[in-house]
Structure formats: C-alpha cells, structure tokens
GUKELO-22965 format. One record per atom (N, C-alpha, C): atom name; x, y, z. Coordinates in steps of 0.2 Angstrom, whole numbers, m for minus. Example, Ala and Ser with C-alpha at 12.3 -4.5 7.8 and 13.67 -1.06 7.14 Angstrom:
BEGIN
@site: N; u: 66; v: m28; w: 39 $
@site: CA; u: 62; v: m22; w: 39 $
@site: C; u: 66; v: m16; w: 39 $
@site: N; u: 64; v: m11; w: 35 $
@site: CA; u: 68; v: m5; w: 36 $
@site: C; u: 64; v: 0; w: 39 $
***
This chain:
BEGIN
@site: N; u: 487; v: 443; w: 570 $
@site: CA; u: 491; v: 443; w: 563 $
@site: C; u: 493; v: 451; w: 563 $
@site: N; u: 499; v: 452; w: 560 $
@site: CA; u: 502; v: 458; w: 559 $
@site: C; u: 498; v: 462; w: 554 $
@site: N; u: 497; v: 469; w: 556 $
@site: CA; u: 494; v: 473; w: 552 $
@site: C; u: 498; v: 475; w: 545 $
@site: N; u: 504; v: 476; w: 546 $
@site: CA; u: 508; v: 477; w: 540 $
@site: C; u: 513; v: 472; w: 539 $
@site: N; u: 514; v: 471; w: 532 $
@site: CA; u: 518; v: 465; w: 530 $
@site: C; u: 524; v: 467; w: 525 $
@site: N; u: 529; v: 463; w: 525 $
@site: CA; u: 535; v: 465; w: 520 $
@site: C; u: 532; v: 463; w: 513 $
@site: N; u: 532; v: 468; w: 509 $
@site: CA; u: 530; v: 466; w: 502 $
@site: C; u: 536; v: 462; w: 499 $
@site: N; u: 534; v: 457; w: 495 $
@site: CA; u: 539; v: 453; w: 491 $
@site: C; u: 542; v: 458; w: 485 $
@site: N; u: 548; v: 457; w: 484 $
@site: CA; u: 551; v: 460; w: 478 $
@site: C; u: 548; v: 458; w: 472 $
@site: N; u: 547; v: 462; w: 467 $
@site: CA; u: 544; v: 460; w: 461 $
@site: C; u: 549; v: 457; w: 456 $
@site: N; u: 555; v: 456; w: 458 $
@site: CA; u: 560; v: 453; w: 454 $
@site: C; u: 565; v: 449; w: 459 $
@site: N; u: 570; v: 445; w: 456 $
@site: CA; u: 574; v: 441; w: 460 $
@site: C; u: 580; v: 446; w: 463 $
@site: N; u: 583; v: 444; w: 469 $
@site: CA; u: 587; v: 448; w: 472 $
@site: C; u: 594; v: 450; w: 468 $
@site: N; u: 595; v: 445; w: 463 $
@site: CA; u: 601; v: 446; w: 459 $
@site: C; u: 599; v: 449; w: 452 $
@site: N; u: 592; v: 451; w: 451 $
@site: CA; u: 590; v: 454; w: 445 $
@site: C; u: 593; v: 460; w: 443 $
@site: N; u: 595; v: 464; w: 448 $
@site: CA; u: 597; v: 471; w: 446 $
@site: C; u: 605; v: 472; w: 445 $
@site: N; u: 608; v: 466; w: 446 $
@site: CA; u: 615; v: 466; w: 444 $
@site: C; u: 617; v: 468; w: 437 $
@site: N; u: 622; v: 471; w: 436 $
@site: CA; u: 628; v: 473; w: 441 $
@site: C; u: 627; v: 479; w: 445 $
@site: N; u: 621; v: 483; w: 443 $
@site: CA; u: 621; v: 489; w: 446 $
@site: C; u: 619; v: 489; w: 454 $
@site: N; u: 615; v: 485; w: 456 $
@site: CA; u: 613; v: 484; w: 463 $
@site: C; u: 614; v: 476; w: 464 $
@site: N; u: 619; v: 475; w: 469 $
@site: CA; u: 621; v: 468; w: 469 $
@site: C; u: 616; v: 464; w: 474 $
@site: N; u: 617; v: 457; w: 473 $
@site: CA; u: 612; v: 453; w: 476 $
@site: C; u: 613; v: 453; w: 484 $
@site: N; u: 619; v: 453; w: 486 $
@site: CA; u: 619; v: 453; w: 493 $
@site: C; u: 616; v: 459; w: 497 $
@site: N; u: 617; v: 465; w: 494 $
@site: CA; u: 614; v: 471; w: 496 $
@site: C; u: 607; v: 471; w: 496 $
@site: N; u: 604; v: 469; w: 490 $
@site: CA; u: 597; v: 468; w: 489 $
@site: C; u: 594; v: 464; w: 494 $
@site: N; u: 597; v: 458; w: 496 $
@site: CA; u: 595; v: 453; w: 500 $
@site: C; u: 594; v: 456; w: 508 $
@site: N; u: 600; v: 459; w: 510 $
@site: CA; u: 600; v: 462; w: 516 $
@site: C; u: 596; v: 468; w: 517 $
@site: N; u: 596; v: 472; w: 512 $
@site: CA; u: 592; v: 478; w: 512 $
@site: C; u: 584; v: 476; w: 513 $
@site: N; u: 582; v: 471; w: 509 $
@site: CA; u: 575; v: 470; w: 509 $
@site: C; u: 573; v: 465; w: 515 $
@site: N; u: 576; v: 460; w: 516 $
@site: CA; u: 574; v: 455; w: 521 $
@site: C; u: 576; v: 457; w: 528 $
@site: N; u: 581; v: 461; w: 529 $
@site: CA; u: 583; v: 463; w: 536 $
@site: C; u: 581; v: 470; w: 537 $
@site: N; u: 583; v: 475; w: 533 $
@site: CA; u: 582; v: 482; w: 535 $
@site: C; u: 574; v: 483; w: 534 $
@site: N; u: 571; v: 482; w: 528 $
@site: CA; u: 564; v: 483; w: 527 $
@site: C; u: 560; v: 479; w: 532 $
@site: N; u: 562; v: 473; w: 533 $
@site: CA; u: 558; v: 469; w: 538 $
@site: C; u: 558; v: 472; w: 545 $
@site: N; u: 564; v: 474; w: 547 $
@site: CA; u: 564; v: 477; w: 553 $
@site: C; u: 559; v: 483; w: 554 $
@site: N; u: 559; v: 487; w: 549 $
@site: CA; u: 554; v: 493; w: 549 $
@site: C; u: 547; v: 490; w: 550 $
@site: N; u: 545; v: 485; w: 546 $
@site: CA; u: 538; v: 482; w: 546 $
@site: C; u: 537; v: 480; w: 553 $
@site: N; u: 542; v: 476; w: 556 $
@site: CA; u: 541; v: 473; w: 563 $
@site: C; u: 540; v: 478; w: 568 $
@site: N; u: 544; v: 483; w: 568 $
@site: CA; u: 544; v: 489; w: 573 $
@site: C; u: 538; v: 493; w: 572 $
@site: N; u: 536; v: 494; w: 566 $
@site: CA; u: 530; v: 498; w: 565 $
@site: C; u: 524; v: 494; w: 568 $
@site: N; u: 523; v: 488; w: 567 $
@site: CA; u: 518; v: 484; w: 570 $
@site: C; u: 518; v: 485; w: 577 $
@site: N; u: 524; v: 484; w: 580 $
@site: CA; u: 524; v: 485; w: 588 $
@site: C; u: 522; v: 492; w: 590 $
@site: N; u: 524; v: 497; w: 586 $
@site: CA; u: 523; v: 504; w: 588 $
@site: C; u: 516; v: 506; w: 587 $
@site: N; u: 512; v: 503; w: 583 $
@site: CA; u: 505; v: 505; w: 582 $
@site: C; u: 500; v: 501; w: 586 $
@site: N; u: 503; v: 495; w: 588 $
@site: CA; u: 498; v: 491; w: 592 $
@site: C; u: 495; v: 494; w: 598 $
@site: N; u: 488; v: 494; w: 598 $
@site: CA; u: 484; v: 497; w: 603 $
@site: C; u: 483; v: 504; w: 602 $
@site: N; u: 485; v: 507; w: 597 $
@site: CA; u: 484; v: 514; w: 596 $
@site: C; u: 479; v: 516; w: 590 $
@site: N; u: 478; v: 522; w: 590 $
@site: CA; u: 473; v: 524; w: 584 $
@site: C; u: 476; v: 522; w: 577 $
@site: N; u: 483; v: 522; w: 577 $
@site: CA; u: 486; v: 521; w: 570 $
@site: C; u: 485; v: 514; w: 568 $
@site: N; u: 483; v: 509; w: 573 $
@site: CA; u: 482; v: 502; w: 571 $
@site: C; u: 477; v: 501; w: 566 $
@site: N; u: 472; v: 506; w: 566 $
@site: CA; u: 466; v: 506; w: 561 $
@site: C; u: 467; v: 510; w: 555 $
@site: N; u: 473; v: 513; w: 554 $
@site: CA; u: 474; v: 517; w: 548 $
@site: C; u: 479; v: 513; w: 543 $
@site: N; u: 478; v: 516; w: 537 $
@site: CA; u: 482; v: 513; w: 531 $
@site: C; u: 489; v: 516; w: 532 $
@site: N; u: 494; v: 514; w: 529 $
@site: CA; u: 501; v: 516; w: 529 $
@site: C; u: 501; v: 523; w: 527 $
@site: N; u: 497; v: 525; w: 521 $
@site: CA; u: 497; v: 532; w: 518 $
@site: C; u: 494; v: 536; w: 523 $
@site: N; u: 489; v: 534; w: 526 $
@site: CA; u: 485; v: 539; w: 531 $
@site: C; u: 490; v: 540; w: 537 $
@site: N; u: 493; v: 535; w: 539 $
@site: CA; u: 498; v: 537; w: 545 $
@site: C; u: 504; v: 542; w: 543 $
@site: N; u: 506; v: 541; w: 537 $
@site: CA; u: 512; v: 545; w: 534 $
@site: C; u: 509; v: 552; w: 534 $
@site: N; u: 503; v: 553; w: 531 $
@site: CA; u: 500; v: 560; w: 530 $
@site: C; u: 499; v: 564; w: 536 $
@site: N; u: 498; v: 560; w: 542 $
@site: CA; u: 497; v: 563; w: 548 $
@site: C; u: 502; v: 561; w: 553 $
@site: N; u: 508; v: 560; w: 551 $
@site: CA; u: 513; v: 557; w: 556 $
@site: C; u: 515; v: 561; w: 562 $
@site: N; u: 513; v: 567; w: 562 $
@site: CA; u: 515; v: 572; w: 567 $
@site: C; u: 511; v: 570; w: 573 $
@site: N; u: 505; v: 566; w: 572 $
@site: CA; u: 501; v: 564; w: 578 $
@site: C; u: 504; v: 558; w: 582 $
@site: N; u: 509; v: 555; w: 579 $
@site: CA; u: 511; v: 549; w: 582 $
@site: C; u: 518; v: 549; w: 585 $
@site: N; u: 520; v: 544; w: 588 $
@site: CA; u: 527; v: 543; w: 591 $
@site: C; u: 532; v: 543; w: 586 $
@site: N; u: 538; v: 545; w: 588 $
@site: CA; u: 544; v: 544; w: 584 $
@site: C; u: 545; v: 537; w: 581 $
@site: N; u: 543; v: 532; w: 585 $
@site: CA; u: 544; v: 525; w: 582 $
@site: C; u: 540; v: 524; w: 576 $
@site: N; u: 534; v: 527; w: 576 $
@site: CA; u: 529; v: 527; w: 571 $
@site: C; u: 532; v: 531; w: 565 $
@site: N; u: 534; v: 537; w: 566 $
@site: CA; u: 537; v: 541; w: 561 $
@site: C; u: 543; v: 537; w: 557 $
@site: N; u: 548; v: 535; w: 561 $
@site: CA; u: 554; v: 532; w: 559 $
@site: C; u: 552; v: 525; w: 555 $
@site: N; u: 548; v: 521; w: 558 $
@site: CA; u: 547; v: 514; w: 555 $
@site: C; u: 541; v: 515; w: 550 $
@site: N; u: 537; v: 519; w: 551 $
@site: CA; u: 532; v: 520; w: 546 $
@site: C; u: 535; v: 523; w: 539 $
@site: N; u: 539; v: 528; w: 540 $
@site: CA; u: 543; v: 531; w: 535 $
@site: C; u: 547; v: 525; w: 531 $
@site: N; u: 550; v: 521; w: 535 $
@site: CA; u: 555; v: 516; w: 532 $
@site: C; u: 551; v: 511; w: 528 $
@site: N; u: 545; v: 509; w: 531 $
@site: CA; u: 541; v: 505; w: 527 $
@site: C; u: 538; v: 508; w: 520 $
@site: N; u: 536; v: 514; w: 521 $
@site: CA; u: 533; v: 517; w: 515 $
@site: C; u: 538; v: 519; w: 510 $
@site: N; u: 544; v: 521; w: 512 $
@site: CA; u: 549; v: 523; w: 508 $
@site: C; u: 552; v: 517; w: 504 $
@site: N; u: 553; v: 512; w: 507 $
@site: CA; u: 556; v: 506; w: 504 $
@site: C; u: 551; v: 503; w: 500 $
@site: N; u: 545; v: 502; w: 501 $
@site: CA; u: 540; v: 500; w: 497 $
@site: C; u: 540; v: 503; w: 490 $
@site: N; u: 540; v: 510; w: 491 $
@site: CA; u: 540; v: 514; w: 484 $
@site: C; u: 547; v: 512; w: 481 $
@site: N; u: 552; v: 512; w: 484 $
@site: CA; u: 559; v: 511; w: 481 $
@site: C; u: 559; v: 504; w: 477 $
@site: N; u: 557; v: 499; w: 480 $
@site: CA; u: 557; v: 492; w: 476 $
@site: C; u: 552; v: 493; w: 470 $
@site: N; u: 547; v: 496; w: 471 $
@site: CA; u: 542; v: 497; w: 465 $
@site: C; u: 544; v: 500; w: 459 $
@site: N; u: 549; v: 505; w: 460 $
@site: CA; u: 551; v: 509; w: 454 $
@site: C; u: 557; v: 506; w: 451 $
@site: N; u: 560; v: 501; w: 454 $
@site: CA; u: 566; v: 498; w: 451 $
@site: C; u: 564; v: 492; w: 446 $
@site: N; u: 568; v: 490; w: 441 $
@site: CA; u: 566; v: 484; w: 437 $
@site: C; u: 573; v: 482; w: 433 $
@site: N; u: 573; v: 476; w: 432 $
@site: CA; u: 579; v: 473; w: 428 $
@site: C; u: 578; v: 475; w: 421 $
@site: N; u: 572; v: 476; w: 419 $
@site: CA; u: 570; v: 478; w: 412 $
@site: C; u: 566; v: 485; w: 412 $
@site: N; u: 569; v: 490; w: 414 $
@site: CA; u: 566; v: 497; w: 415 $
@site: C; u: 564; v: 500; w: 408 $
@site: N; u: 559; v: 504; w: 409 $
@site: CA; u: 558; v: 509; w: 404 $
@site: C; u: 563; v: 515; w: 405 $
@site: N; u: 567; v: 516; w: 400 $
@site: CA; u: 573; v: 520; w: 401 $
@site: C; u: 572; v: 528; w: 402 $
@site: N; u: 566; v: 530; w: 400 $
@site: CA; u: 565; v: 538; w: 400 $
@site: C; u: 558; v: 539; w: 401 $
@site: N; u: 556; v: 545; w: 404 $
@site: CA; u: 549; v: 546; w: 405 $
@site: C; u: 545; v: 548; w: 398 $
@site: N; u: 539; v: 547; w: 398 $
@site: CA; u: 535; v: 549; w: 392 $
@site: C; u: 529; v: 553; w: 395 $
@site: N; u: 525; v: 555; w: 390 $
@site: CA; u: 518; v: 558; w: 392 $
@site: C; u: 518; v: 564; w: 396 $
@site: N; u: 513; v: 564; w: 400 $
@site: CA; u: 512; v: 570; w: 405 $
@site: C; u: 518; v: 571; w: 409 $
@site: N; u: 521; v: 566; w: 412 $
@site: CA; u: 527; v: 567; w: 416 $
@site: C; u: 533; v: 569; w: 413 $
@site: N; u: 534; v: 567; w: 407 $
@site: CA; u: 540; v: 570; w: 403 $
@site: C; u: 539; v: 577; w: 401 $
@site: N; u: 532; v: 579; w: 400 $
@site: CA; u: 531; v: 586; w: 399 $
@site: C; u: 532; v: 590; w: 405 $
@site: N; u: 530; v: 588; w: 411 $
@site: CA; u: 531; v: 591; w: 417 $
@site: C; u: 538; v: 592; w: 419 $
@site: N; u: 542; v: 587; w: 417 $
@site: CA; u: 549; v: 587; w: 419 $
@site: C; u: 553; v: 592; w: 414 $
@site: N; u: 551; v: 592; w: 408 $
@site: CA; u: 554; v: 597; w: 403 $
@site: C; u: 552; v: 604; w: 405 $
@site: N; u: 546; v: 605; w: 407 $
@site: CA; u: 543; v: 612; w: 409 $
@site: C; u: 547; v: 614; w: 416 $
@site: N; u: 548; v: 610; w: 420 $
@site: CA; u: 551; v: 611; w: 427 $
@site: C; u: 559; v: 612; w: 426 $
@site: N; u: 562; v: 607; w: 423 $
@site: CA; u: 569; v: 606; w: 424 $
@site: C; u: 573; v: 608; w: 417 $
@site: N; u: 569; v: 608; w: 411 $
@site: CA; u: 572; v: 609; w: 405 $
@site: C; u: 573; v: 603; w: 401 $
@site: N; u: 576; v: 598; w: 404 $
@site: CA; u: 577; v: 591; w: 401 $
@site: C; u: 578; v: 586; w: 407 $
@site: N; u: 579; v: 580; w: 405 $
@site: CA; u: 579; v: 574; w: 409 $
@site: C; u: 586; v: 574; w: 413 $
@site: N; u: 591; v: 576; w: 409 $
@site: CA; u: 598; v: 576; w: 412 $
@site: C; u: 599; v: 581; w: 417 $
@site: N; u: 595; v: 587; w: 417 $
@site: CA; u: 595; v: 592; w: 422 $
@site: C; u: 592; v: 589; w: 428 $
@site: N; u: 586; v: 585; w: 427 $
@site: CA; u: 583; v: 582; w: 433 $
@site: C; u: 587; v: 577; w: 436 $
@site: N; u: 591; v: 573; w: 433 $
@site: CA; u: 595; v: 568; w: 435 $
@site: C; u: 601; v: 572; w: 439 $
@site: N; u: 603; v: 577; w: 437 $
@site: CA; u: 608; v: 581; w: 440 $
@site: C; u: 606; v: 584; w: 447 $
@site: N; u: 600; v: 586; w: 447 $
@site: CA; u: 596; v: 589; w: 453 $
@site: C; u: 595; v: 583; w: 458 $
@site: N; u: 593; v: 577; w: 456 $
@site: CA; u: 592; v: 572; w: 461 $
@site: C; u: 599; v: 570; w: 464 $
@site: N; u: 604; v: 569; w: 459 $
@site: CA; u: 611; v: 568; w: 462 $
@site: C; u: 613; v: 573; w: 467 $
@site: N; u: 612; v: 579; w: 465 $
@site: CA; u: 614; v: 584; w: 470 $
@site: C; u: 611; v: 584; w: 477 $
@site: N; u: 604; v: 582; w: 476 $
@site: CA; u: 600; v: 581; w: 483 $
@site: C; u: 603; v: 575; w: 486 $
@site: N; u: 604; v: 570; w: 483 $
@site: CA; u: 607; v: 564; w: 486 $
@site: C; u: 614; v: 565; w: 489 $
@site: N; u: 618; v: 568; w: 486 $
@site: CA; u: 625; v: 569; w: 488 $
@site: C; u: 625; v: 575; w: 494 $
@site: N; u: 620; v: 579; w: 494 $
@site: CA; u: 620; v: 585; w: 498 $
@site: C; u: 616; v: 583; w: 505 $
@site: N; u: 613; v: 577; w: 505 $
@site: CA; u: 610; v: 575; w: 511 $
@site: C; u: 615; v: 572; w: 516 $
@site: N; u: 616; v: 576; w: 521 $
@site: CA; u: 622; v: 574; w: 526 $
@site: C; u: 619; v: 568; w: 530 $
@site: N; u: 623; v: 562; w: 530 $
@site: CA; u: 621; v: 556; w: 534 $
@site: C; u: 615; v: 553; w: 530 $
@site: N; u: 611; v: 549; w: 534 $
@site: CA; u: 606; v: 545; w: 531 $
@site: C; u: 600; v: 549; w: 528 $
@site: N; u: 597; v: 547; w: 523 $
@site: CA; u: 591; v: 550; w: 521 $
@site: C; u: 589; v: 548; w: 514 $
@site: N; u: 585; v: 552; w: 510 $
@site: CA; u: 583; v: 550; w: 504 $
@site: C; u: 583; v: 557; w: 499 $
@site: N; u: 583; v: 555; w: 493 $
@site: CA; u: 582; v: 561; w: 488 $
@site: C; u: 576; v: 559; w: 484 $
@site: N; u: 572; v: 564; w: 483 $
@site: CA; u: 565; v: 563; w: 480 $
@site: C; u: 563; v: 567; w: 474 $
@site: N; u: 559; v: 564; w: 470 $
@site: CA; u: 555; v: 568; w: 465 $
@site: C; u: 548; v: 568; w: 467 $
@site: N; u: 545; v: 573; w: 468 $
@site: CA; u: 538; v: 573; w: 471 $
@site: C; u: 533; v: 578; w: 467 $
@site: N; u: 527; v: 577; w: 468 $
@site: CA; u: 522; v: 581; w: 465 $
@site: C; u: 519; v: 586; w: 470 $
@site: N; u: 519; v: 592; w: 469 $
@site: CA; u: 517; v: 597; w: 473 $
@site: C; u: 509; v: 598; w: 472 $
@site: N; u: 506; v: 602; w: 477 $
@site: CA; u: 499; v: 603; w: 477 $
@site: C; u: 496; v: 606; w: 470 $
@site: N; u: 500; v: 609; w: 467 $
@site: CA; u: 498; v: 612; w: 461 $
@site: C; u: 499; v: 608; w: 454 $
@site: N; u: 502; v: 602; w: 456 $
@site: CA; u: 503; v: 597; w: 450 $
@site: C; u: 509; v: 597; w: 447 $
@site: N; u: 514; v: 602; w: 449 $
@site: CA; u: 520; v: 602; w: 446 $
@site: C; u: 525; v: 598; w: 450 $
@site: N; u: 531; v: 596; w: 448 $
@site: CA; u: 535; v: 592; w: 451 $
@site: C; u: 542; v: 596; w: 454 $
@site: N; u: 545; v: 593; w: 459 $
@site: CA; u: 551; v: 596; w: 462 $
@site: C; u: 555; v: 591; w: 465 $
@site: N; u: 561; v: 593; w: 466 $
@site: CA; u: 566; v: 588; w: 469 $
@site: C; u: 568; v: 591; w: 476 $
@site: N; u: 568; v: 586; w: 481 $
@site: CA; u: 570; v: 588; w: 488 $
@site: C; u: 574; v: 582; w: 491 $
@site: N; u: 577; v: 583; w: 497 $
@site: CA; u: 580; v: 578; w: 501 $
@site: C; u: 577; v: 578; w: 508 $
@site: N; u: 577; v: 572; w: 511 $
@site: CA; u: 574; v: 572; w: 518 $
@site: C; u: 579; v: 568; w: 522 $
@site: N; u: 580; v: 569; w: 528 $
@site: CA; u: 584; v: 565; w: 533 $
@site: C; u: 580; v: 559; w: 535 $
@site: N; u: 584; v: 554; w: 537 $
@site: CA; u: 582; v: 548; w: 540 $
@site: C; u: 577; v: 544; w: 536 $
@site: N; u: 571; v: 543; w: 538 $
@site: CA; u: 565; v: 540; w: 534 $
@site: C; u: 559; v: 544; w: 533 $
@site: N; u: 561; v: 551; w: 534 $
@site: CA; u: 556; v: 556; w: 532 $
@site: C; u: 554; v: 556; w: 524 $
@site: N; u: 549; v: 559; w: 522 $
@site: CA; u: 547; v: 560; w: 515 $
@site: C; u: 542; v: 566; w: 514 $
@site: N; u: 541; v: 568; w: 508 $
@site: CA; u: 537; v: 574; w: 507 $
@site: C; u: 530; v: 573; w: 509 $
@site: N; u: 527; v: 567; w: 510 $
@site: CA; u: 520; v: 566; w: 511 $
@site: C; u: 519; v: 567; w: 519 $
@site: N; u: 524; v: 567; w: 523 $
@site: CA; u: 523; v: 568; w: 530 $
@site: C; u: 521; v: 576; w: 532 $
@site: N; u: 517; v: 576; w: 536 $
@site: CA; u: 514; v: 583; w: 539 $
@site: C; u: 519; v: 586; w: 544 $
@site: N; u: 525; v: 587; w: 542 $
@site: CA; u: 530; v: 590; w: 547 $
@site: C; u: 530; v: 597; w: 546 $
@site: N; u: 532; v: 601; w: 551 $
@site: CA; u: 533; v: 608; w: 550 $
@site: C; u: 538; v: 610; w: 545 $
@site: N; u: 543; v: 607; w: 545 $
@site: CA; u: 549; v: 608; w: 540 $
@site: C; u: 548; v: 604; w: 534 $
@site: N; u: 551; v: 606; w: 529 $
@site: CA; u: 552; v: 601; w: 523 $
@site: C; u: 547; v: 603; w: 518 $
@site: N; u: 548; v: 601; w: 512 $
@site: CA; u: 544; v: 602; w: 506 $
@site: C; u: 538; v: 596; w: 506 $
@site: N; u: 532; v: 598; w: 504 $
@site: CA; u: 526; v: 594; w: 504 $
@site: C; u: 524; v: 592; w: 497 $
@site: N; u: 522; v: 586; w: 497 $
@site: CA; u: 519; v: 583; w: 491 $
@site: C; u: 519; v: 575; w: 491 $
@site: N; u: 517; v: 573; w: 485 $
@site: CA; u: 517; v: 565; w: 484 $
@site: C; u: 523; v: 563; w: 481 $
@site: N; u: 527; v: 558; w: 485 $
@site: CA; u: 533; v: 556; w: 482 $
@site: C; u: 532; v: 551; w: 476 $
@site: N; u: 535; v: 552; w: 470 $
@site: CA; u: 534; v: 547; w: 465 $
@site: C; u: 541; v: 544; w: 463 $
@site: N; u: 546; v: 546; w: 465 $
@site: CA; u: 553; v: 543; w: 464 $
@site: C; u: 557; v: 545; w: 470 $
@site: N; u: 560; v: 539; w: 473 $
@site: CA; u: 564; v: 540; w: 479 $
@site: C; u: 571; v: 536; w: 478 $
@site: N; u: 576; v: 539; w: 480 $
@site: CA; u: 583; v: 536; w: 480 $
@site: C; u: 585; v: 535; w: 487 $
@site: N; u: 586; v: 529; w: 490 $
@site: CA; u: 589; v: 528; w: 497 $
@site: C; u: 596; v: 530; w: 497 $
@site: N; u: 598; v: 535; w: 501 $
@site: CA; u: 605; v: 536; w: 502 $
@site: C; u: 608; v: 534; w: 509 $
@site: N; u: 604; v: 530; w: 512 $
@site: CA; u: 607; v: 527; w: 518 $
@site: C; u: 613; v: 522; w: 516 $
@site: N; u: 618; v: 522; w: 520 $
@site: CA; u: 624; v: 518; w: 518 $
@site: C; u: 622; v: 511; w: 517 $
@site: N; u: 617; v: 508; w: 520 $
@site: CA; u: 616; v: 501; w: 519 $
@site: C; u: 613; v: 500; w: 512 $
@site: N; u: 611; v: 505; w: 509 $
@site: CA; u: 608; v: 504; w: 502 $
@site: C; u: 614; v: 503; w: 497 $
@site: N; u: 620; v: 505; w: 498 $
@site: CA; u: 625; v: 504; w: 493 $
@site: C; u: 632; v: 503; w: 496 $
@site: N; u: 633; v: 502; w: 502 $
@site: CA; u: 640; v: 502; w: 505 $
@site: C; u: 644; v: 496; w: 503 $
@site: N; u: 641; v: 490; w: 503 $
@site: CA; u: 644; v: 484; w: 501 $
@site: C; u: 647; v: 484; w: 494 $
@site: N; u: 644; v: 487; w: 489 $
@site: CA; u: 646; v: 487; w: 483 $
@site: C; u: 650; v: 494; w: 481 $
@site: N; u: 648; v: 499; w: 483 $
@site: CA; u: 651; v: 506; w: 482 $
@site: C; u: 655; v: 509; w: 487 $
@site: N; u: 655; v: 506; w: 493 $
@site: CA; u: 659; v: 509; w: 499 $
@site: C; u: 656; v: 516; w: 500 $
@site: N; u: 661; v: 521; w: 500 $
@site: CA; u: 659; v: 528; w: 501 $
@site: C; u: 658; v: 532; w: 495 $
@site: N; u: 657; v: 528; w: 489 $
@site: CA; u: 656; v: 532; w: 483 $
@site: C; u: 649; v: 532; w: 481 $
@site: N; u: 646; v: 537; w: 485 $
@site: CA; u: 638; v: 538; w: 485 $
@site: C; u: 637; v: 540; w: 478 $
@site: N; u: 641; v: 544; w: 475 $
@site: CA; u: 640; v: 547; w: 468 $
@site: C; u: 639; v: 541; w: 463 $
@site: N; u: 644; v: 536; w: 463 $
@site: CA; u: 643; v: 531; w: 459 $
@site: C; u: 637; v: 527; w: 459 $
@site: N; u: 635; v: 526; w: 466 $
@site: CA; u: 628; v: 523; w: 467 $
@site: C; u: 622; v: 527; w: 464 $
@site: N; u: 622; v: 533; w: 465 $
@site: CA; u: 617; v: 537; w: 462 $
@site: C; u: 617; v: 537; w: 454 $
@site: N; u: 623; v: 537; w: 451 $
@site: CA; u: 623; v: 536; w: 444 $
@site: C; u: 620; v: 529; w: 442 $
@site: N; u: 622; v: 524; w: 446 $
@site: CA; u: 620; v: 517; w: 444 $
@site: C; u: 612; v: 517; w: 444 $
@site: N; u: 609; v: 520; w: 449 $
@site: CA; u: 602; v: 520; w: 450 $
@site: C; u: 598; v: 521; w: 444 $
@site: N; u: 600; v: 525; w: 439 $
@site: CA; u: 596; v: 527; w: 433 $
@site: C; u: 596; v: 521; w: 428 $
@site: N; u: 601; v: 516; w: 429 $
@site: CA; u: 601; v: 510; w: 425 $
@site: C; u: 595; v: 505; w: 427 $
@site: N; u: 593; v: 506; w: 433 $
@site: CA; u: 587; v: 501; w: 435 $
@site: C; u: 581; v: 505; w: 437 $
@site: N; u: 581; v: 511; w: 436 $
@site: CA; u: 574; v: 515; w: 437 $
@site: C; u: 569; v: 514; w: 431 $
@site: N; u: 563; v: 511; w: 433 $
@site: CA; u: 558; v: 510; w: 428 $
@site: C; u: 554; v: 516; w: 428 $
@site: N; u: 554; v: 520; w: 423 $
@site: CA; u: 550; v: 526; w: 422 $
@site: C; u: 543; v: 525; w: 421 $
@site: N; u: 541; v: 519; w: 419 $
@site: CA; u: 534; v: 517; w: 418 $
@site: C; u: 531; v: 517; w: 425 $
@site: N; u: 535; v: 514; w: 430 $
@site: CA; u: 532; v: 514; w: 437 $
@site: C; u: 531; v: 521; w: 440 $
@site: N; u: 536; v: 525; w: 438 $
@site: CA; u: 536; v: 532; w: 441 $
@site: C; u: 530; v: 536; w: 438 $
@site: N; u: 529; v: 535; w: 431 $
@site: CA; u: 523; v: 538; w: 428 $
@site: C; u: 517; v: 536; w: 431 $
@site: N; u: 516; v: 530; w: 433 $
@site: CA; u: 510; v: 527; w: 436 $
@site: C; u: 509; v: 531; w: 443 $
@site: N; u: 514; v: 532; w: 446 $
@site: CA; u: 514; v: 535; w: 453 $
@site: C; u: 512; v: 542; w: 452 $
@site: N; u: 515; v: 545; w: 446 $
@site: CA; u: 513; v: 552; w: 445 $
@site: C; u: 506; v: 553; w: 444 $
@site: N; u: 503; v: 549; w: 440 $
@site: CA; u: 496; v: 549; w: 438 $
@site: C; u: 491; v: 548; w: 445 $
@site: N; u: 494; v: 543; w: 449 $
@site: CA; u: 490; v: 542; w: 455 $
@site: C; u: 491; v: 548; w: 460 $
@site: N; u: 496; v: 552; w: 460 $
@site: CA; u: 497; v: 558; w: 464 $
@site: C; u: 492; v: 563; w: 461 $
@site: N; u: 492; v: 564; w: 455 $
@site: CA; u: 488; v: 569; w: 452 $
@site: C; u: 480; v: 568; w: 454 $
@site: N; u: 478; v: 562; w: 454 $
@site: CA; u: 472; v: 560; w: 456 $
@site: C; u: 470; v: 561; w: 463 $
@site: N; u: 475; v: 562; w: 467 $
@site: CA; u: 474; v: 563; w: 475 $
@site: C; u: 474; v: 571; w: 476 $
@site: N; u: 477; v: 575; w: 472 $
@site: CA; u: 478; v: 582; w: 473 $
@site: C; u: 471; v: 585; w: 474 $
***
C-alpha cells in the first residue's frame, strides 16, 4: 500500500466558481497533485524517507534526492493549498494572526499587496507564501518550483508556511491565461482565513 495518498478536496470541484473554475480544479487536484503523490511514493520506496512523515521529509529535504524534494514539496504545498480554500470563507483574519499582520504590514491590504508582488515577481513556476518565522512573527516570500519555507535549503527564507498561493501556470491558465495578476486577485475571494489562523496557531506551537 502506498505510504502517501491524495487527500480528498474538502469541497466539490465546482464549489469555488467563478473564481477558480471546475476544470482547473479537477485537473489540478486529480492529475497534478496525484502525480506528485505517485512520484513521491516511488522516490521514497526502500529509503530512509519511507519511514518519515511528510513534514519530517520536508524539514530535512536536503538529505534526499531531487525527486523527493520536488514531489514531496508538490504534495505538501498542494495539501496546504486545498485546505486554506473554501466556498464559504472567513473573509478576514482575526485574533492573534490579525494582530501580527497589523504589526508586521500595517494592515491587511498591504499584506495582500505584498503577496501579489511576490507571486508576480516569481519568474516561472513557484509559490508565494505567508509564513511564521522562528521568533513568531510573519513574513512574505516566494519560492521556485515546489520549494517552500519549511525546507532546510541553504538559500531562501525559513519558517512554517500558513498561506500559499500556487503560481504555476497549471493553477490558473485555463481561466486566466497569462493574467496571473487577475488570478492572484481572485484568490482572496476563496481564501478561508479561519484555516490560515489554525495553521498559524499550529506553527506557533512548533516553534
């Protein structure tokens, strides 16, 4: 039996319409994410990583092959992505996370602008992130390919991802074509801040 499995979407593939279309969601989840899971299982078979959790693998990914890094990152990143989206999202952050966003960025609109800037500035495929640093503060960064801030890579910002926006073309091209900015704007209409807040609390507990 495979060690890693494709998680079911917590909503129907058409539930995020009109912001994220059904066809893109279906292909993105059932083909792209499934491929990362299948390839990750193949890559870890017979290795030390076979007995590790996905988070453990990501946190020490420099020990493993490029296939583990790429596919492990793909599985981790997409799992987080699906979890923070909702057809009935909490529209703004509250509590400790809201306080931290205000302390760091001034207001939510500035945070959104920073994430959009990171997403647009990522040349080629990658992700834009809001993550929790070791001191408990939050920051925005972008990573190439399927990398993320949790990976123990020599370059890049380090921390626990709590919000990620996929800027690979397969995430938006069927609906938005080359208009990545429009896709990044639409993202906020389906982002569930309640899920992000939960991940923020989980990250604080791990620091």
